[in-house]
Biopython code that builds the backbone (N, CA, C, O; Angstrom):
import numpy as np
from Bio.PDB.StructureBuilder import StructureBuilder

atoms = [
    (1, "MET", "N", (110.789, 98.380, 91.063)),
    (1, "MET", "CA", (110.154, 99.494, 91.749)),
    (1, "MET", "C", (110.663, 99.537, 93.187)),
    (1, "MET", "O", (110.756, 98.510, 93.860)),
    (2, "ARG", "N", (110.984, 100.718, 93.632)),
    (2, "ARG", "CA", (111.441, 100.912, 95.001)),
    (2, "ARG", "C", (110.319, 101.516, 95.820)),
    (2, "ARG", "O", (109.590, 102.383, 95.339)),
    (3, "VAL", "N", (110.177, 101.058, 97.066)),
    (3, "VAL", "CA", (109.163, 101.577, 97.977)),
    (3, "VAL", "C", (109.860, 102.455, 99.016)),
    (3, "VAL", "O", (110.827, 102.035, 99.651)),
    (4, "PHE", "N", (109.353, 103.686, 99.180)),
    (4, "PHE", "CA", (109.907, 104.625, 100.160)),
    (4, "PHE", "C", (108.953, 104.756, 101.335)),
    (4, "PHE", "O", (107.737, 104.683, 101.161)),
    (5, "ASP", "N", (109.496, 104.949, 102.525)),
    (5, "ASP", "CA", (108.643, 105.330, 103.646)),
    (5, "ASP", "C", (108.690, 106.852, 103.786)),
    (5, "ASP", "O", (109.448, 107.522, 103.085)),
    (6, "ASP", "N", (107.882, 107.389, 104.687)),
    (6, "ASP", "CA", (107.797, 108.848, 104.831)),
    (6, "ASP", "C", (109.145, 109.492, 105.142)),
    (6, "ASP", "O", (109.455, 110.570, 104.634)),
    (7, "ALA", "N", (109.942, 108.833, 105.975)),
    (7, "ALA", "CA", (111.251, 109.394, 106.337)),
    (7, "ALA", "C", (112.155, 109.509, 105.108)),
    (7, "ALA", "O", (112.895, 110.483, 104.966)),
    (8, "GLU", "N", (112.093, 108.511, 104.223)),
    (8, "GLU", "CA", (112.919, 108.549, 103.016)),
    (8, "GLU", "C", (112.435, 109.620, 102.040)),
    (8, "GLU", "O", (113.240, 110.271, 101.374)),
    (9, "VAL", "N", (111.128, 109.798, 101.962)),
    (9, "VAL", "CA", (110.581, 110.850, 101.097)),
    (9, "VAL", "C", (111.010, 112.211, 101.619)),
    (9, "VAL", "O", (111.393, 113.082, 100.839)),
    (10, "LEU", "N", (110.951, 112.400, 102.924)),
    (10, "LEU", "CA", (111.367, 113.669, 103.515)),
    (10, "LEU", "C", (112.855, 113.923, 103.254)),
    (10, "LEU", "O", (113.250, 115.049, 102.950)),
    (11, "LYS", "N", (113.667, 112.891, 103.372)),
    (11, "LYS", "CA", (115.102, 113.024, 103.096)),
    (11, "LYS", "C", (115.325, 113.395, 101.625)),
    (11, "LYS", "O", (116.163, 114.242, 101.315)),
    (12, "LEU", "N", (114.577, 112.762, 100.731)),
    (12, "LEU", "CA", (114.666, 113.075, 99.303)),
    (12, "LEU", "C", (114.264, 114.521, 99.042)),
    (12, "LEU", "O", (114.920, 115.224, 98.272)),
    (13, "LEU", "N", (113.182, 114.965, 99.686)),
    (13, "LEU", "CA", (112.723, 116.344, 99.526)),
    (13, "LEU", "C", (113.786, 117.328, 100.003)),
    (13, "LEU", "O", (114.079, 118.306, 99.315)),
    (14, "HIS", "N", (114.363, 117.078, 101.172)),
    (14, "HIS", "CA", (115.429, 117.954, 101.679)),
    (14, "HIS", "C", (116.585, 118.018, 100.680)),
    (14, "HIS", "O", (117.133, 119.090, 100.424)),
    (15, "SER", "N", (116.948, 116.874, 100.120)),
    (15, "SER", "CA", (118.042, 116.816, 99.145)),
    (15, "SER", "C", (117.721, 117.630, 97.897)),
    (15, "SER", "O", (118.571, 118.373, 97.405)),
    (16, "LYS", "N", (116.506, 117.496, 97.384)),
    (16, "LYS", "CA", (116.108, 118.240, 96.177)),
    (16, "LYS", "C", (116.097, 119.741, 96.435)),
    (16, "LYS", "O", (116.549, 120.522, 95.598)),
    (17, "VAL", "N", (115.582, 120.144, 97.592)),
    (17, "VAL", "CA", (115.554, 121.570, 97.941)),
    (17, "VAL", "C", (116.984, 122.105, 98.030)),
    (17, "VAL", "O", (117.285, 123.184, 97.518)),
    (18, "LYS", "N", (117.856, 121.343, 98.683)),
    (18, "LYS", "CA", (119.251, 121.771, 98.819)),
    (18, "LYS", "C", (119.923, 121.880, 97.453)),
    (18, "LYS", "O", (120.722, 122.789, 97.225)),
    (19, "SER", "N", (119.602, 120.953, 96.541)),
    (19, "SER", "CA", (120.259, 120.952, 95.236)),
    (19, "SER", "C", (119.898, 122.173, 94.383)),
    (19, "SER", "O", (120.686, 122.597, 93.538)),
    (20, "VAL", "N", (118.696, 122.742, 94.609)),
    (20, "VAL", "CA", (118.325, 123.944, 93.849)),
    (20, "VAL", "C", (118.657, 125.232, 94.599)),
    (20, "VAL", "O", (118.557, 126.320, 94.032)),
    (21, "GLY", "N", (119.047, 125.118, 95.854)),
    (21, "GLY", "CA", (119.541, 126.279, 96.582)),
    (21, "GLY", "C", (118.672, 126.818, 97.691)),
    (21, "GLY", "O", (119.189, 127.338, 98.679)),
    (22, "SER", "N", (117.362, 126.707, 97.554)),
    (22, "SER", "CA", (116.483, 127.242, 98.600)),
    (22, "SER", "C", (115.070, 126.695, 98.433)),
    (22, "SER", "O", (114.707, 126.151, 97.391)),
    (23, "GLN", "N", (114.288, 126.859, 99.493)),
    (23, "GLN", "CA", (112.884, 126.468, 99.429)),
    (23, "GLN", "C", (112.143, 127.304, 98.390)),
    (23, "GLN", "O", (111.314, 126.787, 97.642)),
    (24, "ALA", "N", (112.444, 128.580, 98.349)),
    (24, "ALA", "CA", (111.770, 129.468, 97.395)),
    (24, "ALA", "C", (112.073, 129.045, 95.954)),
    (24, "ALA", "O", (111.181, 129.039, 95.105)),
    (25, "ALA", "N", (113.325, 128.695, 95.683)),
    (25, "ALA", "CA", (113.696, 128.265, 94.335)),
    (25, "ALA", "C", (113.005, 126.954, 93.972)),
    (25, "ALA", "O", (112.515, 126.799, 92.853)),
    (26, "PHE", "N", (112.964, 126.015, 94.907)),
    (26, "PHE", "CA", (112.287, 124.739, 94.653)),
    (26, "PHE", "C", (110.810, 124.975, 94.381)),
    (26, "PHE", "O", (110.244, 124.412, 93.444)),
    (27, "ALA", "N", (110.194, 125.806, 95.203)),
    (27, "ALA", "CA", (108.766, 126.101, 95.041)),
    (27, "ALA", "C", (108.491, 126.741, 93.683)),
    (27, "ALA", "O", (107.525, 126.387, 93.007)),
    (28, "LYS", "N", (109.337, 127.675, 93.296)),
    (28, "LYS", "CA", (109.146, 128.361, 92.017)),
    (28, "LYS", "C", (109.316, 127.399, 90.838)),
    (28, "LYS", "O", (108.532, 127.429, 89.890)),
    (29, "GLN", "N", (110.331, 126.557, 90.901)),
    (29, "GLN", "CA", (110.606, 125.620, 89.806)),
    (29, "GLN", "C", (109.531, 124.550, 89.658)),
    (29, "GLN", "O", (109.258, 124.093, 88.548)),
    (30, "THR", "N", (108.917, 124.146, 90.772)),
    (30, "THR", "CA", (107.991, 123.012, 90.748)),
    (30, "THR", "C", (106.525, 123.408, 90.847)),
    (30, "THR", "O", (105.642, 122.589, 90.592)),
    (31, "GLY", "N", (106.261, 124.664, 91.216)),
    (31, "GLY", "CA", (104.879, 125.094, 91.392)),
    (31, "GLY", "C", (104.288, 124.715, 92.733)),
    (31, "GLY", "O", (103.083, 124.859, 92.943)),
    (32, "VAL", "N", (105.113, 124.236, 93.637)),
    (32, "VAL", "CA", (104.678, 123.872, 94.989)),
    (32, "VAL", "C", (104.510, 125.148, 95.809)),
    (32, "VAL", "O", (105.305, 126.079, 95.683)),
    (33, "ASN", "N", (103.483, 125.189, 96.641)),
    (33, "ASN", "CA", (103.274, 126.320, 97.538)),
    (33, "ASN", "C", (104.418, 126.377, 98.542)),
    (33, "ASN", "O", (104.673, 125.406, 99.255)),
    (34, "ARG", "N", (105.112, 127.522, 98.599)),
    (34, "ARG", "CA", (106.290, 127.642, 99.447)),
    (34, "ARG", "C", (105.973, 127.474, 100.922)),
    (34, "ARG", "O", (106.740, 126.849, 101.654)),
    (35, "THR", "N", (104.857, 128.023, 101.362)),
    (35, "THR", "CA", (104.480, 127.904, 102.773)),
    (35, "THR", "C", (104.224, 126.443, 103.142)),
    (35, "THR", "O", (104.671, 125.970, 104.187)),
    (36, "HIS", "N", (103.498, 125.733, 102.272)),
    (36, "HIS", "CA", (103.239, 124.314, 102.532)),
    (36, "HIS", "C", (104.545, 123.526, 102.529)),
    (36, "HIS", "O", (104.749, 122.656, 103.375)),
    (37, "LEU", "N", (105.423, 123.826, 101.588)),
    (37, "LEU", "CA", (106.725, 123.168, 101.519)),
    (37, "LEU", "C", (107.480, 123.333, 102.829)),
    (37, "LEU", "O", (108.036, 122.370, 103.356)),
    (38, "ASN", "N", (107.499, 124.544, 103.348)),
    (38, "ASN", "CA", (108.190, 124.809, 104.608)),
    (38, "ASN", "C", (107.600, 123.985, 105.742)),
    (38, "ASN", "O", (108.346, 123.433, 106.551)),
    (39, "LEU", "N", (106.284, 123.890, 105.817)),
    (39, "LEU", "CA", (105.634, 123.115, 106.873)),
    (39, "LEU", "C", (105.926, 121.623, 106.735)),
    (39, "LEU", "O", (106.084, 120.924, 107.736)),
    (40, "VAL", "N", (105.995, 121.139, 105.508)),
    (40, "VAL", "CA", (106.336, 119.732, 105.277)),
    (40, "VAL", "C", (107.766, 119.462, 105.726)),
    (40, "VAL", "O", (108.031, 118.463, 106.394)),
    (41, "LEU", "N", (108.680, 120.343, 105.364)),
    (41, "LEU", "CA", (110.083, 120.165, 105.738)),
    (41, "LEU", "C", (110.281, 120.203, 107.250)),
    (41, "LEU", "O", (111.211, 119.585, 107.769)),
    (42, "LYS", "N", (109.416, 120.921, 107.956)),
    (42, "LYS", "CA", (109.475, 120.985, 109.420)),
    (42, "LYS", "C", (108.735, 119.829, 110.081)),
    (42, "LYS", "O", (108.764, 119.692, 111.304)),
    (43, "GLY", "N", (108.070, 118.997, 109.278)),
    (43, "GLY", "CA", (107.340, 117.862, 109.821)),
    (43, "GLY", "C", (105.970, 118.201, 110.364)),
    (43, "GLY", "O", (105.375, 117.405, 111.089)),
    (44, "LYS", "N", (105.457, 119.385, 110.021)),
    (44, "LYS", "CA", (104.161, 119.824, 110.547)),
    (44, "LYS", "C", (102.993, 119.504, 109.616)),
    (44, "LYS", "O", (101.837, 119.558, 110.033)),
    (45, "LYS", "N", (103.287, 119.171, 108.360)),
    (45, "LYS", "CA", (102.254, 118.823, 107.368)),
    (45, "LYS", "C", (102.719, 117.598, 106.597)),
    (45, "LYS", "O", (103.909, 117.285, 106.544)),
    (46, "GLY", "N", (101.751, 116.913, 106.002)),
    (46, "GLY", "CA", (102.064, 115.756, 105.172)),
    (46, "GLY", "C", (102.378, 116.171, 103.747)),
    (46, "GLY", "O", (102.178, 117.319, 103.352)),
    (47, "PHE", "N", (102.871, 115.216, 102.993)),
    (47, "PHE", "CA", (103.193, 115.465, 101.590)),
    (47, "PHE", "C", (101.892, 115.595, 100.816)),
    (47, "PHE", "O", (101.031, 114.719, 100.889)),
    (48, "GLY", "N", (101.751, 116.667, 100.090)),
    (48, "GLY", "CA", (100.582, 116.841, 99.247)),
    (48, "GLY", "C", (100.874, 116.345, 97.842)),
    (48, "GLY", "O", (102.011, 115.998, 97.522)),
    (49, "PRO", "N", (99.857, 116.313, 97.011)),
    (49, "PRO", "CA", (100.039, 115.837, 95.633)),
    (49, "PRO", "C", (101.080, 116.628, 94.846)),
    (49, "PRO", "O", (101.809, 116.052, 94.039)),
    (50, "ALA", "N", (101.159, 117.930, 95.069)),
    (50, "ALA", "CA", (102.110, 118.755, 94.318)),
    (50, "ALA", "C", (103.553, 118.394, 94.670)),
    (50, "ALA", "O", (104.413, 118.343, 93.790)),
    (51, "ILE", "N", (103.816, 118.146, 95.939)),
    (51, "ILE", "CA", (105.176, 117.781, 96.354)),
    (51, "ILE", "C", (105.531, 116.403, 95.809)),
    (51, "ILE", "O", (106.632, 116.202, 95.296)),
    (52, "LEU", "N", (104.610, 115.459, 95.918)),
    (52, "LEU", "CA", (104.883, 114.125, 95.384)),
    (52, "LEU", "C", (105.133, 114.178, 93.881)),
    (52, "LEU", "O", (106.022, 113.494, 93.373)),
    (53, "LYS", "N", (104.355, 114.987, 93.172)),
    (53, "LYS", "CA", (104.544, 115.127, 91.729)),
    (53, "LYS", "C", (105.919, 115.730, 91.434)),
    (53, "LYS", "O", (106.604, 115.289, 90.511)),
    (54, "ALA", "N", (106.322, 116.731, 92.210)),
    (54, "ALA", "CA", (107.624, 117.376, 92.014)),
    (54, "ALA", "C", (108.774, 116.387, 92.229)),
    (54, "ALA", "O", (109.849, 116.539, 91.649)),
    (55, "LEU", "N", (108.538, 115.375, 93.067)),
    (55, "LEU", "CA", (109.559, 114.360, 93.334)),
    (55, "LEU", "C", (109.403, 113.131, 92.433)),
    (55, "LEU", "O", (110.133, 112.150, 92.582)),
    (56, "ASN", "N", (108.458, 113.189, 91.508)),
    (56, "ASN", "CA", (108.147, 112.049, 90.626)),
    (56, "ASN", "C", (107.766, 110.809, 91.429)),
    (56, "ASN", "O", (108.215, 109.702, 91.131)),
    (57, "LEU", "N", (106.936, 111.003, 92.446)),
    (57, "LEU", "CA", (106.460, 109.911, 93.294)),
    (57, "LEU", "C", (104.947, 109.849, 93.261)),
    (57, "LEU", "O", (104.284, 110.821, 92.897)),
    (58, "ARG", "N", (104.405, 108.708, 93.640)),
    (58, "ARG", "CA", (102.964, 108.567, 93.797)),
    (58, "ARG", "C", (102.699, 107.632, 94.959)),
    (58, "ARG", "O", (103.561, 106.843, 95.345)),
    (59, "VAL", "N", (101.519, 107.723, 95.507)),
    (59, "VAL", "CA", (101.122, 106.887, 96.630)),
    (59, "VAL", "C", (100.683, 105.528, 96.101)),
    (59, "VAL", "O", (99.938, 105.438, 95.124)),
    (60, "VAL", "N", (101.153, 104.476, 96.757)),
    (60, "VAL", "CA", (100.715, 103.124, 96.441)),
    (60, "VAL", "C", (100.405, 102.391, 97.747)),
    (60, "VAL", "O", (100.846, 102.796, 98.822)),
    (61, "TYR", "N", (99.649, 101.320, 97.631)),
    (61, "TYR", "CA", (99.320, 100.509, 98.791)),
    (61, "TYR", "C", (100.032, 99.181, 98.654)),
    (61, "TYR", "O", (99.973, 98.534, 97.609)),
    (62, "VAL", "N", (100.711, 98.777, 99.728)),
    (62, "VAL", "CA", (101.489, 97.547, 99.722)),
    (62, "VAL", "C", (100.939, 96.653, 100.816)),
    (62, "VAL", "O", (100.754, 97.110, 101.944)),
    (63, "PRO", "N", (100.671, 95.385, 100.512)),
    (63, "PRO", "CA", (100.152, 94.481, 101.549)),
    (63, "PRO", "C", (101.181, 94.252, 102.645)),
    (63, "PRO", "O", (102.388, 94.264, 102.405)),
    (64, "ILE", "N", (100.678, 94.047, 103.838)),
    (64, "ILE", "CA", (101.550, 93.726, 104.965)),
    (64, "ILE", "C", (101.995, 92.271, 104.819)),
    (64, "ILE", "O", (101.170, 91.387, 104.585)),
    (65, "GLU", "N", (103.265, 92.031, 104.954)),
    (65, "GLU", "CA", (103.803, 90.685, 104.802)),
    (65, "GLU", "C", (103.273, 89.766, 105.900)),
    (65, "GLU", "O", (103.193, 90.160, 107.064)),
    (66, "GLY", "N", (102.916, 88.556, 105.529)),
    (66, "GLY", "CA", (102.483, 87.552, 106.497)),
    (66, "GLY", "C", (101.042, 87.651, 106.932)),
    (66, "GLY", "O", (100.620, 86.938, 107.843)),
    (67, "GLN", "N", (100.284, 88.514, 106.303)),
    (67, "GLN", "CA", (98.861, 88.632, 106.710)),
    (67, "GLN", "C", (97.949, 88.337, 105.572)),
    (67, "GLN", "O", (96.729, 88.387, 105.730)),
]
sb = StructureBuilder()
sb.init_structure("model")
sb.init_model(0)
sb.init_chain("A")
sb.init_seg("    ")
for serial, (resi, resn, name, xyz) in enumerate(atoms, 1):
    if name == "N":
        sb.init_residue(resn, " ", resi, " ")
    sb.init_atom(name, np.array(xyz, "f"), 0.0, 1.0, " ", f" {name:<3s}", serial, name[0])
structure = sb.get_structure()
């Protein structure tokens, strides 16, 4: 299992959007709200459940090392 931080998830999202051609196309294909997608890509909103699902990701909790 690989653990991603927020920056890596954002990079993955940008890559997926680019691969389908546009934000509108990504939103249509995945059912993600286009306006929310745009705000996430601009760094103004966090990843919602729909975006994480579209990227085949889920939130997990990892213990801090050494504590």
